Residue, then its C-alpha position, 0 to 999 in steps of 0.5 A: x667717883x668711886x663705887x658709885x651705885x644706879x638708883x635700882x641696883x640693889x646694894x648688900x653688904x657683899x658689897x661694901x668694900x673691903x679694907x683692901x679697897x684702896x690697894x694700888x692708888x697711888x701716894x697722894x699727892x702724887x710723886x712728880x712727873x718723872x718726865x718733866x723736862x720733856x713735858x715741859x717741852x711738849x705742851x707748852x700749848x695745845x696740839x694742833x696736829x691731830x689726825x681726826x677722821x670723825x667728829x670730836x666732843x670736847x671735854x674740859x675738865x679741872x685745870x689742876x685735877x691730876x688724879x681721876x679714879x671710876x671704878x666699880x660702878x653697879x647697873x645694869x644698863x646696856x646703853x653702851x653696848x654698840x659703838x653707835x652709842x659712843x661714835x664720837x672722839x673726846x678731846x680733854x683740854x685743857x688738864x694736868x690728868x697723870x692717874x686715871x682709872x675706869x675700872x669695872x664700870x658694869x656699863x656693858x661698853x663691849x666695843x669701846x670706838x672712841x679715840x681719846x686726845x689730850x691726856x698728853x701728861x697721863x701716866x697710869x692707866x687702868x682700865x681693867x674688868x670692864x668687858x671690852x672687846x673692840x678698841x680703836x686700833x691706836x687707842x693707846x699711842x696716844x697717850x704719849x707718856x704713859x709709865x702704867x697700863x693695866x688692861x687685865x680681864x677684858x676680852x681682847x684676845x680675838x682683836x689683838x690676834x686678827x691684828x685689830x690692835x696696832x703694835x703699843x708704841x709707848x717709848x716711857x711704859x714700863x709695867x703692861x698687864x694683859x692677863x685674863x683677857x683670852x689671848x691665843x695669839x699674839x702677831x709678831x711685832x706686837x711688843x717691838x716698841x717697848x724698849x722701856x717695858x720691865x714687867x709683862x703680864x700675859x698670864x691666865x691666857x689661851x696662849x699655846x706658843x709664844x709667836x711674838x717677837x722678844x727682841x726689842x724689850x731691851x729693859x725686861x725684867x720679869x715675863x708672866x705667862x703663867x696660867x696658860x697652855x703651854x707645852x712645849x717650845x719650839x727652836x724658833x722659840x727657844x731663840x726668841x728666849x735667849x736672845x732676851x737672856x743675851x742681855x745683861x738683865x736679870x730677867x725672869x720667866x714665871x712659867x707655873x701652871x703651864x702643862x709642860x713636861x720635862x721628863x720627854x724628848x720634846x722637854x731637852x730644849x727648855x732643860x738646856x735653856x734652864x740649866x745654862x741661861x742666867x735666866x730665873x725660871x718659876x714652875x709651879x712645885x709639882x711640875x716636871x720642870x721644877x727647880x729647888x735649889x741647885x739644877x742637879x737633878x735637871x742636869x741629871x735629867x738632861x743627861x738621861x733624856x739627850x742618852x735615851x733620846x738619841x736612840x729614838x728615830x729622827x721625827x719626820x716633818x717635811x713631805x719629802x720625808x714622808x714621800x721617801x718613807x712611803x716609796x721605801x715601804x710600798x717597795x718592801x710590801x711589794x717584794x713580801x707579797x711577791x716571795x708570798x706568791x712565789x712560794x704559794x705557787x712554787x711546784x707549779x713553777x718548779x714543773x713549768x721549769x722543768x717543762x721549759x728546760x727539757x724543751x729546750x734540751x730537745x731543741x738543741x739535739x735535733x739542731x745538732x742531728x740536723x747538723x751532723x746530716x749536711x755534713x754527711 
């Protein structure tokens, strides 16, 4: 069902599929089921314990269909823009669908509210290029056999930032693509249940801090956070990366096209990580953190920064430190003002001092005279 066009949509030569149109599709026939034993045991009959909150629409698919692709439709219809147009959950049964691609349908599905049930054999799901802003909280967690998940080029960043999507709990997932989704923040435990994940793509987003936990990514091989807004790593962020690197895996971290600078003091932590770990880090060729071949140049840079930055004043971070600094500066300023006042009025002060000293001397002389008179 690929490349279907509504009658009112005019097709020109630029809309003709390219030679690489089938790139990314699986080989046909599909390879044998990876989780065959567990599937045979788990799916002897329909699941009965669905926790369904709303009305449900049961959809019958051809019994033996395994591959379904619907992509690159042309339409200017906005019928499905809001949730009230798709207000029912879908239940697919019976089916053996393992590959589902719903890519760039141009249906303006900004809010996709139905929950999909029954796709328990699904291994590959691609819903890229659809402009989706909203999904149900547990939308992905019903696809318990999923291995490949592509959600590229949507607008799920704001939803993820406010925990509108629950952490993805897919124990067999190996590939996750969340690139080009306007993601700025990811909740700490969002990837805690992906023990089989090998590749994580977060490229082309707006991430400025690595706020999420990586310690449970036990099988990770490649993390792509290129083309984001990372400038440096905090201590906690470096700890996250070190814990991933502590495993015996050969992990690659793609950091290209981020505004990171390894020529400043804030880059010392990252330089130490690059030099002393077995993690492969990728930077743009024009990056100050880029290394090609031996790490000798980075080691010299690290030694220079450690010498220079040790001479800098310690960075003030706590409120108490700011309060102490303010009190110290206030005392110094008061002392300086006092000295200036003394200098300006020094002659008046000296004159009054002499008057006071003369008064004390005269009083002392009178006291001595009185004492002698009494003795006589």
